[in-house]
C-alpha positions as CSV (number, residue, x, y, z in Angstrom):
1,M,118.0,77.4,101.5
2,G,117.6,78.9,98.0
3,A,114.9,80.7,96.1
4,G,113.7,77.6,94.5
5,D,112.8,76.1,97.9
6,R,110.5,79.0,98.9
7,P,107.8,79.2,96.3
8,G,105.4,81.4,98.3
9,R,108.1,83.9,99.4
10,H,109.7,85.0,96.2
11,R,111.6,88.3,96.6
12,D,112.0,91.0,94.0
13,V,113.7,94.4,94.1
14,H,111.4,97.1,92.7
15,G,108.0,95.5,93.4
16,Q,107.3,94.4,89.9
17,G,106.1,90.9,91.0
18,P,106.8,88.1,93.4
19,W,110.4,87.1,92.8
20,P,113.3,85.2,94.3
21,Q,114.3,86.8,97.6
22,Q,117.8,87.2,96.3
23,G,116.7,90.4,94.5
24,L,116.8,90.5,90.7
25,R,116.0,93.7,88.9
26,R,112.5,94.8,87.9
27,R,112.8,95.9,84.3
28,G,115.4,97.1,81.8
29,D,119.0,97.3,82.9
30,A,118.6,98.2,86.6
31,G,122.3,97.8,87.2
32,A,123.4,100.3,84.5
33,R,124.0,103.7,86.1
34,P,122.3,106.7,84.5
35,R,124.6,109.0,82.5
36,P,125.3,112.4,84.0
37,V,123.6,115.4,82.4
38,A,125.4,118.7,82.3
39,G,123.8,121.3,84.6
40,A,121.4,118.8,86.1
41,G,122.6,119.4,89.6
42,G,125.0,116.6,90.3
43,P,127.3,113.9,88.8
44,H,124.5,111.3,88.8
45,R,121.6,113.1,87.3
46,V,119.4,110.9,85.1
47,R,119.5,111.6,81.4
48,L,116.0,111.7,79.9
49,A,115.0,110.8,76.3
50,S,113.6,113.9,74.6
51,G,112.5,115.1,71.2
52,P,109.9,113.5,68.9
53,G,112.0,110.4,68.3
54,A,112.5,109.6,72.0
55,A,109.2,107.9,72.4
56,G,110.2,105.1,70.1
57,Q,113.4,104.2,71.9
58,S,113.6,101.6,74.7
59,A,116.1,100.9,77.5
60,R,119.2,99.1,76.4
61,P,121.1,97.0,79.0
62,G,124.7,97.9,79.4
63,A,124.4,101.3,77.7
64,G,125.7,104.4,79.3
65,G,122.3,106.0,79.6
66,A,118.8,104.4,80.1
67,R,116.3,105.4,77.4
68,M,112.7,104.4,77.4
69,T,109.4,105.1,75.7
70,R,107.1,107.7,77.2
71,P,104.3,105.2,77.7
72,V,106.7,103.0,79.6
73,A,107.8,106.0,81.7
74,A,104.2,106.7,82.6
75,F,103.7,103.0,83.6
76,L,106.8,103.0,85.7
77,L,105.7,106.2,87.6
78,A,102.3,104.7,88.2
79,A,103.9,102.2,90.5
80,L,105.2,105.2,92.6
81,L,101.9,107.0,92.8
82,A,99.0,106.6,95.2
83,P,95.8,104.5,94.5
84,L,92.4,106.0,95.1
85,L,91.6,106.5,98.8
86,G,88.5,104.9,100.3
87,G,85.3,106.9,100.8
88,T,85.5,110.4,99.5
89,A,89.2,111.0,99.8
90,A,91.1,112.7,97.0
91,R,93.4,110.9,94.5
92,A,96.9,112.0,93.7
93,A,97.3,113.7,90.3
94,I,99.4,112.0,87.7
95,P,102.7,113.9,87.1
96,D,103.9,115.0,83.7
97,R,105.7,112.6,81.4
98,A,109.2,114.1,81.9
99,L,109.0,113.6,85.7
100,D,107.5,110.2,85.1
101,A,110.6,109.1,83.3
102,Q,113.0,110.6,85.9
103,L,111.3,109.0,88.8
104,A,111.0,105.6,87.0
105,Q,114.8,105.6,86.2
106,L,115.7,106.8,89.7
107,D,113.6,104.0,91.2
108,R,115.6,101.4,89.3
109,Y,118.9,103.1,89.9
110,G,118.2,103.5,93.6
111,Y,118.0,99.8,94.3
112,N,121.7,99.4,93.9
113,E,122.7,103.0,94.7
114,P,120.1,104.4,97.1
115,E,122.1,107.2,98.5
116,K,123.0,108.7,95.1
117,A,119.4,108.3,93.9
118,A,118.2,110.0,97.1
119,Q,120.4,113.1,96.4
120,Q,118.8,113.5,93.0
121,L,115.3,113.0,94.3
122,R,115.8,115.7,96.9
123,A,117.1,118.0,94.2
124,L,113.9,117.3,92.2
125,A,111.8,118.0,95.2
126,A,113.5,121.4,95.8
127,D,112.9,122.5,92.2
128,P,110.0,125.0,92.2
129,A,108.8,123.6,88.8
130,H,107.8,120.4,90.6
131,A,105.9,122.0,93.5
132,G,102.6,120.4,92.4
133,Q,104.1,116.9,92.3
134,R,105.5,116.9,95.9
135,L,103.3,113.9,96.9
136,H,104.8,111.7,94.2
137,L,108.3,112.8,94.9
138,D,107.9,112.1,98.7
139,Y,106.6,108.6,97.8
140,A,109.6,108.0,95.6
141,L,111.9,109.1,98.5
142,G,110.0,106.6,100.7
143,R,110.6,103.7,98.3
144,N,114.3,104.7,98.1
145,A,114.5,104.7,101.9
146,V,113.1,101.1,101.8
147,Y,115.9,100.1,99.4
148,A,118.5,101.9,101.6
149,G,117.3,100.1,104.8
150,H,116.2,103.2,106.7
151,P,112.9,102.2,108.4
152,E,112.5,105.3,110.5
153,T,112.7,107.5,107.4
154,V,110.1,105.3,105.7
155,R,107.7,105.5,108.6
156,R,108.1,109.3,108.8
157,I,107.3,109.7,105.1
158,A,104.4,107.3,105.4
159,S,103.0,109.2,108.4
160,D,103.2,112.5,106.4
161,L,101.5,110.9,103.3
162,E,98.7,109.5,105.5
163,Q,97.7,113.1,106.5
164,R,97.7,114.5,103.0
165,P,94.9,114.3,100.4
166,G,95.5,111.3,98.0
167,G,98.4,110.0,100.1
168,Q,96.7,107.2,102.2
169,P,97.1,104.3,99.7
170,L,100.7,105.5,99.0
171,A,101.4,105.3,102.8
172,R,100.0,101.8,103.0
173,M,102.1,100.6,100.2
174,L,105.3,102.1,101.7
175,L,104.6,100.4,105.0
176,A,103.8,97.1,103.2
177,E,107.1,97.3,101.4
178,L,108.9,98.0,104.7
179,Q,107.2,95.1,106.4
180,D,108.3,92.9,103.5
181,R,111.9,94.0,103.7
182,Q,111.9,93.2,107.4
183,G,110.6,89.7,106.8
184,Q,107.1,90.3,108.0
185,T,105.4,88.8,105.0
186,G,101.9,88.2,106.5
187,R,101.6,91.8,107.7
188,S,102.9,93.1,104.4
189,G,100.3,91.1,102.5
190,D,97.5,92.5,104.8
191,M,98.5,96.1,104.2
192,A,98.9,95.5,100.4
193,R,95.3,94.1,100.4
194,Q,94.1,97.3,102.0
195,A,95.8,99.4,99.4
196,L,94.3,97.1,96.6
197,E,90.8,97.6,98.1
198,A,91.4,101.4,97.9
199,L,92.2,100.9,94.2
200,A,89.1,98.7,93.5
201,P,86.6,101.4,92.2
202,P,88.7,102.5,89.2
203,C,90.8,99.3,88.8
204,P,89.0,96.1,87.5
205,A,88.6,93.3,90.1
206,Q,89.1,90.7,87.3
207,P,91.7,90.5,84.5
208,A,90.9,92.9,81.7
209,Q,92.2,93.6,78.2
210,T,92.6,97.3,78.9
211,V,93.2,99.3,82.1
212,P,91.0,102.4,82.8
213,A,92.7,105.7,82.6
214,D,92.1,106.5,86.3
215,C,93.4,103.2,87.5
216,D,96.9,103.1,89.2
217,A,97.6,99.8,87.6
218,R,101.3,99.7,88.7
219,V,100.3,100.1,92.3
220,A,97.7,97.4,91.9
221,L,100.3,95.1,90.4
222,Q,102.6,95.9,93.2
223,A,99.9,95.1,95.8
224,L,99.1,91.8,94.1
225,R,102.8,90.8,94.2
226,L,102.9,91.3,98.0
227,I,99.5,89.5,98.5
228,A,100.7,86.5,96.4
229,R,103.9,86.3,98.4
230,A,101.9,86.3,101.7
231,Q,99.5,83.6,100.3
232,G,102.5,81.4,99.3
233,A,104.1,81.9,102.7
234,R,101.0,80.4,104.3
235,G,101.0,77.5,101.8
236,E,97.9,78.8,100.0
237,Y,99.4,78.2,96.5
238,A,96.1,78.1,94.7
239,F,95.2,81.6,95.9
240,A,98.8,82.8,95.1
241,D,98.3,81.4,91.5
242,T,95.1,83.5,91.1
243,S,96.8,86.7,92.4
244,L,99.8,86.2,90.0
245,R,97.5,85.6,87.0
246,R,95.7,88.8,87.8
247,A,99.0,90.7,88.0
248,L,100.1,89.1,84.7
249,A,96.9,90.3,83.1
250,L,97.6,93.8,84.3
251,A,101.1,93.7,83.0
252,Q,99.9,92.5,79.6
253,A,97.1,95.1,79.5
254,L,99.8,97.8,80.2
255,Q,101.9,96.2,77.3
256,D,104.9,95.9,79.6
257,P,106.8,92.8,78.6
258,T,109.3,93.1,81.5
259,A,106.6,93.1,84.1
260,A,104.9,90.3,82.3
261,G,108.1,88.3,82.2
262,V,108.5,88.7,86.0
263,M,104.9,87.4,86.5
264,M,105.5,84.4,84.2
265,G,108.6,83.5,86.2
266,S,106.7,83.6,89.5
267,L,103.9,81.5,88.0
268,A,106.5,79.0,86.8
269,V,107.9,78.6,90.3
270,N,104.4,78.5,91.9
271,S,103.3,75.8,89.4
272,Q,106.4,73.7,90.2
273,V,105.6,73.9,93.9
274,R,102.2,72.4,93.1
275,D,103.9,69.6,91.1
276,E,102.5,70.9,87.8
277,T,105.7,70.4,86.0
278,A,104.3,70.8,82.4
279,T,102.7,74.2,83.4
280,A,105.9,75.3,85.1
281,Q,107.9,74.6,81.9
282,Q,105.5,76.5,79.8
283,W,105.7,79.6,82.0
284,M,109.4,79.3,82.2
285,A,109.8,79.2,78.4
286,Q,107.5,82.3,78.0
287,A,109.6,84.2,80.6
288,W,112.9,83.3,78.8
289,Q,111.5,84.3,75.4
290,T,110.3,87.7,76.8
291,A,113.7,88.4,78.3
292,Q,115.8,88.1,75.1
293,G,118.1,91.0,74.5
294,D,118.1,92.3,78.2
295,A,120.9,91.0,80.4
296,A,119.0,91.8,83.6
297,A,115.8,90.1,82.4
298,M,117.8,87.1,81.2
299,S,119.4,86.9,84.6
300,R,116.0,86.8,86.2
301,A,114.9,84.1,83.7
302,K,117.9,82.0,84.6
303,M,117.1,82.4,88.3
304,V,113.6,81.0,87.6
305,E,115.2,78.0,85.8
306,S,117.4,77.4,88.8
307,M,114.4,77.5,91.2
308,V,112.4,75.1,89.1
309,A,115.4,72.8,88.8
310,S,115.8,72.9,92.6
311,R,112.2,71.9,93.1
312,R,112.7,68.9,90.8
313,G,115.9,68.0,92.7
314,D,118.1,68.6,89.7
315,R,121.1,70.1,91.5
316,S,123.5,70.2,88.5
317,Q,121.0,72.1,86.4
318,Q,120.3,74.4,89.4
319,L,124.0,75.2,89.8
320,A,124.6,75.8,86.1
321,A,121.6,78.1,85.8
322,L,122.7,80.1,88.9
323,E,126.2,80.5,87.7
324,E,124.9,81.8,84.3
325,A,122.5,84.2,86.2
326,L,125.4,85.5,88.3
327,R,127.4,86.1,85.1
328,L,124.6,88.1,83.6
329,A,124.0,90.1,86.7
330,Q,127.7,91.0,86.9
331,Q,127.5,92.1,83.2
332,S,124.5,94.4,83.9
333,G,126.1,95.8,87.1
334,G,124.8,96.4,90.7
335,R,126.7,95.0,93.7
336,R,123.4,94.3,95.5
337,D,122.1,92.1,92.7
338,V,125.4,90.2,92.6
339,A,125.4,89.6,96.4
340,L,121.8,88.3,96.3
341,L,122.7,85.9,93.5
342,Q,125.7,84.8,95.5
343,N,123.3,83.9,98.3
344,N,121.4,81.6,96.0
345,L,124.6,80.1,94.6
346,L,125.9,79.2,98.1
347,D,122.7,77.2,98.7
348,A,123.5,75.3,95.5
349,Y,127.1,74.7,96.7
350,I,125.7,73.2,100.0
351,H,123.5,70.8,98.1
352,T,126.4,69.7,95.9
353,D,128.8,69.0,98.9
354,Q,130.8,72.1,98.5
355,A,130.4,73.4,102.1
356,A,133.7,75.2,102.3
357,K,133.1,77.1,99.1
358,A,129.6,78.0,100.4
359,V,131.0,79.4,103.7
360,Q,133.5,81.5,101.7
361,L,130.8,82.9,99.4
362,A,128.5,83.7,102.4
363,R,131.3,85.7,104.1
364,L,131.6,87.8,100.8
365,A,127.9,88.4,100.4
366,L,126.9,89.1,104.1
367,P,128.5,92.5,104.5
368,V,126.9,93.7,101.2
369,V,123.4,92.6,102.3
370,Q,123.8,94.1,105.8
371,S,124.8,97.4,104.2
372,Y,121.3,97.6,102.8
373,N,119.7,96.5,106.1
374,D,117.6,93.9,104.2
375,Q,116.7,91.6,107.0
376,T,114.7,89.1,104.9
377,V,117.7,88.4,102.7
378,E,120.1,88.4,105.6
379,R,118.0,85.8,107.4
380,T,118.2,83.5,104.4
381,L,121.9,84.0,103.9
382,R,122.6,83.4,107.6
383,H,120.6,80.2,107.5
384,N,122.5,78.9,104.5
385,L,125.7,79.8,106.3
386,S,124.6,77.9,109.4
387,V,123.9,74.8,107.3
388,A,127.4,75.0,105.7
389,L,129.0,75.4,109.1
390,V,127.2,72.3,110.4
391,L,128.5,70.3,107.4
392,Q,132.0,71.5,108.3
393,R,131.4,70.4,111.9
394,Q,131.8,74.0,113.2
395,F,128.8,73.5,115.6
396,E,129.3,76.6,117.9
397,P,129.5,79.1,115.0
398,A,126.5,77.4,113.4
399,R,124.5,77.8,116.6
400,R,125.3,81.5,116.7
401,E,124.0,81.9,113.2
402,I,120.9,79.8,113.9
403,A,120.1,82.1,116.9
404,R,120.6,85.2,114.7
405,V,118.1,83.7,112.2
406,L,115.5,83.2,114.9
407,E,116.1,86.7,116.1
408,L,115.5,88.2,112.7
409,A,112.4,86.1,112.3
410,Q,110.6,87.5,115.4
411,G,107.0,88.3,114.6
412,D,106.9,86.7,111.1
413,F,104.7,83.6,110.7
414,D,106.1,81.8,107.7
415,P,105.7,78.1,108.1
416,V,106.9,77.3,104.6
417,R,110.2,79.0,105.1
418,R,110.7,77.7,108.7
419,A,109.8,74.1,107.8
420,L,112.4,74.2,105.0
421,Q,115.1,75.6,107.3
422,L,114.4,72.9,109.8
423,R,114.6,70.2,107.2
424,E,117.9,71.5,105.8
425,L,119.5,71.8,109.2
426,G,118.2,68.4,110.2
427,E,119.7,66.8,107.1
428,A,123.0,68.6,107.7
429,Y,123.2,67.3,111.3
430,A,122.3,63.8,110.2
431,K,125.1,63.9,107.6
432,V,127.7,64.6,110.3
433,G,126.3,62.0,112.7
434,Q,124.5,64.4,115.2
435,W,121.4,62.1,115.3
436,K,119.8,63.6,118.4
437,E,119.8,67.1,117.1
438,A,118.7,65.8,113.6
439,L,115.7,63.9,115.2
440,R,114.6,67.0,117.2
441,L,114.6,69.1,114.1
442,Y,112.8,66.5,112.1
443,H,109.8,66.3,114.5
444,E,109.6,70.1,114.6
445,E,109.6,70.3,110.7
446,R,107.0,67.6,110.4
447,A,104.5,69.6,112.5
448,L,105.0,72.7,110.5
449,S,104.8,70.8,107.2
450,A,101.5,69.3,108.3
451,E,100.1,72.8,109.0
452,T,101.3,74.1,105.6
453,A,99.7,71.1,103.8
454,R,96.4,71.8,105.6
455,R,96.4,75.4,104.5
456,N,97.2,74.4,100.9
457,R,94.4,71.8,100.9
458,E,91.9,74.3,102.2
459,S,92.7,77.0,99.7
460,S,92.5,74.4,96.8
461,L,89.1,73.1,98.1
462,Q,87.8,76.7,98.3
463,Q,88.9,77.3,94.7
464,L,87.2,74.1,93.6
465,R,84.0,75.2,95.4
466,L,84.0,78.5,93.6
467,K,84.5,76.7,90.3
468,Y,81.7,74.2,90.9
469,D,79.3,77.0,91.9
470,S,80.1,78.8,88.6
471,E,79.4,75.6,86.7
472,A,76.1,75.1,88.5
473,R,75.0,78.6,87.5
474,Q,75.9,77.9,83.9
475,R,73.8,74.7,83.9
476,D,70.8,76.7,85.3
477,L,71.2,79.3,82.5
478,E,71.3,76.5,79.9
479,L,68.1,75.0,81.3
480,L,66.4,78.4,81.2
481,R,67.6,78.8,77.6
482,R,66.1,75.4,76.6
483,E,62.8,76.2,78.2
484,Q,62.6,79.5,76.4
485,T,63.3,77.7,73.1
486,L,60.5,75.2,73.8
487,K,58.1,78.1,74.5
488,D,59.1,79.8,71.3
489,R,58.5,76.6,69.3
490,E,55.1,76.2,71.0
491,L,54.1,79.7,70.0
492,G,55.3,79.0,66.5
493,N,53.1,75.9,66.3
494,R,50.1,78.0,67.5
495,R,50.6,80.4,64.7
496,L,50.9,77.5,62.3
497,A,47.5,76.2,63.5
498,Q,46.0,79.7,62.8
499,Y,47.4,79.5,59.2
500,V,45.6,76.2,58.8
501,G,42.3,77.7,59.8
502,V,42.8,80.5,57.2
503,G,43.6,78.0,54.6
504,L,40.5,76.0,55.3
505,A,38.3,79.1,54.8
506,A,40.0,80.0,51.5
507,L,40.3,76.5,49.9
508,L,37.3,74.6,51.1
509,G,37.8,71.7,48.7
510,L,41.5,71.1,49.4
511,S,41.2,72.1,53.0
512,L,40.0,68.7,54.2
513,I,43.1,66.9,53.0
514,L,45.5,69.7,54.1
515,M,43.8,70.1,57.5
516,G,44.3,66.4,58.2
517,V,48.0,66.6,57.3
518,M,48.6,69.8,59.2
519,L,46.7,68.8,62.3
520,A,48.6,65.5,62.4
521,R,51.9,67.5,62.2
522,V,50.7,69.9,65.0
523,R,49.7,67.0,67.3
524,E,53.0,65.3,66.7
525,A,55.0,68.4,67.3
526,N,53.0,69.2,70.5
527,R,53.4,65.6,71.7
528,K,57.2,65.9,71.2
529,L,57.3,69.3,72.9
530,K,55.3,68.0,75.9
531,A,57.5,65.0,76.1
532,K,60.6,67.2,76.1
533,Q,59.1,69.5,78.7
534,S,58.3,66.5,80.9
535,L,61.8,65.2,80.4
536,L,63.4,68.5,81.2
537,R,61.2,68.9,84.3
538,A,62.1,65.4,85.5
539,Q,65.8,66.1,84.9
540,S,65.7,69.3,86.8
541,E,64.2,67.5,89.8
542,R,66.8,64.6,89.9
543,D,70.3,64.6,91.3
544,P,72.7,63.8,88.4
545,L,75.1,61.8,90.5
546,T,72.7,59.5,92.5
547,D,69.5,59.8,90.4
548,L,67.6,60.5,93.6
549,A,65.1,63.4,93.9
550,N,66.8,66.7,94.7
551,R,65.6,69.7,96.8
552,R,63.6,71.2,93.9
553,H,61.5,68.0,93.7
554,F,61.0,67.9,97.5
555,L,59.9,71.5,97.4
556,A,57.3,70.6,94.7
557,V,56.0,67.7,96.8
558,M,55.7,69.9,99.9
559,D,53.9,72.6,97.8
560,R,51.3,70.0,96.8
561,H,50.9,68.1,100.1
562,A,52.1,70.2,103.1
563,K,51.1,73.8,102.5
564,D,49.4,74.4,105.9
565,M,50.5,71.5,108.2
566,F,53.2,69.0,107.7
567,T,52.3,65.3,108.6
568,G,54.4,62.2,108.3
569,A,57.9,61.3,109.3
570,L,61.3,62.8,108.3
571,L,64.7,61.1,108.6
572,M,67.8,63.4,108.0
573,I,70.9,61.2,107.2
574,D,74.5,62.3,107.1
575,I,77.5,60.1,106.0
576,D,80.1,60.0,108.9
577,H,83.5,61.5,108.3
578,F,82.9,62.0,104.6
579,K,85.6,64.7,104.4
580,H,88.2,62.2,105.4
581,V,87.2,60.0,102.4
582,N,87.7,62.9,100.0
583,D,91.0,64.0,101.7
584,R,92.5,60.5,101.9
585,H,91.2,58.8,98.8
586,G,90.2,61.5,96.4
587,H,86.9,62.9,95.0
588,A,86.4,59.9,92.8
589,A,86.2,57.6,95.9
590,G,83.9,60.2,97.6
591,D,81.5,60.1,94.6
592,A,81.5,56.3,94.7
593,V,80.6,56.4,98.4
594,I,77.7,58.8,97.9
595,V,76.3,56.7,95.0
596,E,76.5,53.5,97.0
597,V,75.0,55.0,100.2
598,S,72.1,56.5,98.2
599,R,71.4,53.0,96.7
600,R,71.5,51.4,100.2
601,I,69.1,54.0,101.6
602,A,66.7,53.5,98.7
603,Q,66.9,49.8,99.3
604,A,66.1,50.2,103.0
605,V,63.0,52.4,102.7
606,R,59.6,51.5,101.4
607,S,58.6,52.0,97.8
608,E,56.2,54.8,98.7
609,D,58.8,56.7,100.7
610,L,60.6,59.7,99.1
611,V,64.5,59.7,99.3
612,V,66.1,63.1,98.6
613,R,69.7,64.0,98.2
614,W,69.6,67.1,100.4
615,G,73.1,68.3,99.6
616,G,76.7,67.0,99.7
617,E,76.7,63.9,101.9
618,E,73.3,64.6,103.4
619,F,70.0,62.7,102.5
620,L,66.4,63.2,103.5
621,V,63.7,60.5,103.7
622,F,60.0,61.6,103.7
623,A,57.8,58.7,104.9
624,R,54.3,60.1,104.6
625,N,52.2,57.1,105.9
626,V,54.6,55.4,108.3
627,A,53.3,54.8,111.8
628,P,55.2,56.2,114.8
629,D,56.1,52.8,116.1
630,Q,57.4,51.7,112.7
631,L,59.6,54.8,112.3
632,Q,62.2,53.4,114.7
633,L,62.5,50.2,112.7
634,L,62.9,52.2,109.5
635,A,65.8,54.2,111.0
636,E,67.4,51.1,112.4
637,R,67.2,49.3,109.0
638,I,68.9,52.3,107.3
639,L,71.7,52.3,109.9
640,F,72.5,48.7,109.4
641,I,72.1,48.5,105.6
642,V,74.4,51.5,105.2
643,G,77.1,50.5,107.7
644,E,77.2,46.6,107.7
645,Q,79.2,46.1,104.5
646,P,82.2,48.2,103.2
647,V,81.8,50.3,100.1
648,Q,83.9,49.1,97.1
649,T,85.8,51.9,95.4
650,A,88.9,52.2,93.1
651,A,90.8,53.2,96.3
652,G,89.8,49.9,98.0
653,A,87.1,48.8,100.3
654,L,86.0,51.7,102.7
655,R,83.9,51.2,105.8
656,V,81.1,53.8,105.8
657,T,78.6,54.6,108.5
658,C,75.9,57.3,108.9
659,S,74.2,59.3,111.5
660,I,70.4,59.8,111.5
661,G,68.0,62.3,113.1
662,F,64.3,61.4,112.8
663,A,60.9,62.5,114.1
664,H,57.2,62.0,113.4
665,F,54.9,65.0,112.9
666,P,52.8,66.5,114.4
667,L,55.1,66.3,117.4
668,P,53.6,64.3,120.3
669,P,52.0,64.8,122.7
670,A,50.5,68.2,121.9
671,Q,50.3,67.5,118.2
672,L,51.1,71.1,117.3
673,A,51.0,72.1,113.6
674,L,54.3,72.7,112.0
675,H,55.3,74.1,108.6
676,W,57.4,71.6,106.6
677,E,60.5,73.8,106.9
678,Q,60.3,73.6,110.7
679,A,59.8,69.9,110.5
680,V,63.1,69.6,108.5
681,N,64.8,71.8,111.1
682,W,63.7,69.5,113.9
683,A,65.0,66.4,112.1
684,D,68.3,68.3,111.5
685,M,68.6,69.1,115.2
686,A,68.1,65.5,116.1
687,L,70.8,64.6,113.5
688,Y,73.1,67.1,115.2
689,T,72.8,65.3,118.6
690,A,73.5,62.0,116.9
691,K,76.7,63.4,115.4
692,S,77.8,65.1,118.6
693,Q,77.4,61.9,120.6
694,G,79.8,59.9,118.5
695,R,78.1,59.2,115.1
696,N,77.0,55.8,113.7
697,R,73.7,56.1,115.5
698,A,70.2,57.5,115.1
699,R,68.5,59.9,117.5
700,G,64.7,60.1,117.3
701,I,62.3,62.7,118.9
702,V,59.9,60.8,121.2
703,T,58.0,63.7,123.0
704,V,58.2,67.5,123.2
705,E,56.8,69.3,126.1
706,A,55.4,72.4,124.4
707,G,51.9,73.8,124.8
708,D,51.9,76.2,121.9
709,A,53.9,77.4,118.9
710,Q,55.9,79.9,121.0
711,A,57.1,77.2,123.2
712,L,58.3,75.2,120.2
713,I,60.2,78.3,119.0
714,Q,61.9,78.6,122.4
715,I,63.0,75.0,122.3
716,E,64.4,75.4,118.8
717,A,66.4,78.4,119.9
718,D,68.3,76.2,122.5
719,F,67.7,72.6,121.6
720,D,70.6,71.2,123.6
721,A,69.3,72.8,126.8
722,A,65.8,71.5,126.1
723,C,67.2,68.0,125.8
724,S,69.2,68.4,129.0
725,S,66.1,69.5,130.9
726,E,64.1,66.7,129.4
727,R,61.6,69.0,127.7
728,V,62.6,67.0,124.6
729,Q,62.9,63.3,125.0
730,L,65.1,61.4,122.5
731,Q,65.6,57.7,121.8
732,T,69.0,56.4,120.6
733,L,69.6,53.6,118.1
734,L,73.2,52.3,117.7
735,G,74.6,51.4,114.3
736,P,76.6,48.2,113.5
737,E,79.8,47.6,115.4
738,P,83.0,47.9,113.4
739,P,84.4,44.5,112.1
740,E,87.2,43.0,114.1
741,T,89.5,42.3,111.2
742,P,91.6,45.2,109.8
743,E,90.7,44.3,106.2
744,A,87.0,45.0,106.8
745,A,87.7,48.4,108.4
746,H,89.6,49.7,105.3
């Protein structure tokens, strides 16, 4: 299993964004070791850029030292500092620029050489000149301990930070990073979300062109990276896309091209997972363009290319991109980076029938990964090794590796990763003729894939709902703007009429002719204005899809005819299993069903009855003058007209039925007065019983044993119990039976 097969679980090194779990560098030349500085306290002290000209220099991959601009140093250190605490807690002060640069460079250096970086961090912490920056230095030591694979040290530092002013968000981020390194993606995302909420007051909740001075933008970006990874692991790719775009906006507002390139690569992979190939290609091209001139960044961009190629099934392109990425990583240095790329490369060897080569490469990379105690990467590497061993028919060693993978995955709910592992193992067993084992793994993988698809569908639908709500608000604003324009024009016409009167007084002779002309113009203008007002009012009270009355029109009718006591009949109608129509046949088919059902309901009722699209797949019929004994016939006619014939859509003929709840008001026998909102609620409760008893039926309220309004309220509070005790008597009308032929049933 390679990085390209796990879109929601991309792994990075320094927390710059969701990235392949094989661990590419964050920015600059992370593999280049800092040049020693004489008298700095050790052979691996970081050399800092200094002097007036230093601010204009940037890091150069492969150089002996790592120079960077002072603003970049400040941005890098921001990722190591604490966000604002919730409530009235204090916030950590920003260290000076020189210390910013040192911590940022040591953070990159520590990924491949954590022990040497830790020595230099401890020396900085012991320096009296940095006594006021101890909080940030301890946080940097905690991040370094995450890289080194020392969980107890990370927990000890996080516990200490938790008790200190300004340290709580830092502690949360340290623990989130630790959970991520140990493969607990869901927990990591939850803790990162808590840290992001602590950052919310100073940091913008939406993408912005600039970042406020008191916003720890680097920590916010880091938190968004972990949140996006957790969302992707649950199959919520639409939400992951939103988090990644927000992180990209932060990187661009910080004017950090390296961080922006990382986010672009992650967006490319996430888009390819969603089968948005054109979008993925655009993000990938932008990431490659941003990486030019930096070997480490170019290695990351090639990794993205391999992941996208893997998702497309282009194994030759995947292999070529991985080999180029490995070459670039070896050029920039860092044995951990090389080992992680070897892990991705052995996955490509497996898919190109080079199992022996894959086993050999896994044996080389595994000790290096274990030396850093990175359990997430070790789990993926061991899985790849188990697949290669199966393909070589070494079943017993393969079973041991599979058991170790499951042991490392304890407590981590990652259906995307697990489903992919099961599929790859099943395919390997099938290739070597182990059909029983392959079939078992196939069924297990199908169950997990179905759950992942459900989560992805739910996240996409929620995103669409948010989008449609926003569009509805825009339409309302546009309607208000037009109404205001009409009012302004009407006022202008009134002023014009006043000018006509003044002209009549001044020019009596000519006024007769002018008055006739002007009055005619005023009358025509007013006529047009009133016509437009009537049109706008009518449009605002009609549903645009079905051309039925909407809730606004129904409220206007109730305001005119049912202010004190509602009389007449209500039928609440709901299309059965409408969500299945949208899920299986698409929203276009769903719209066609709604339009046809609305037409059939309008056909079934009388001309004086009011049909309202109540919302979504629900309709309301208000029959003002129908007799109680005729109401049952009306409900039965709607059931059969809606359900007897299938609905023709672009997806084919679909059988559609409905459920109905109806009642005549005032409710017999006491004839208690009800407000129209209560009457709608009673019809809705009857509809609920129809749906709960199997759908394709109507349930009507016959009698209600209630002596006063308080008794009615008690029945409403527990309608089911009232029906069971026969305080409410209902009648049932069954809809048309389904056709016997499969063609009619869709």
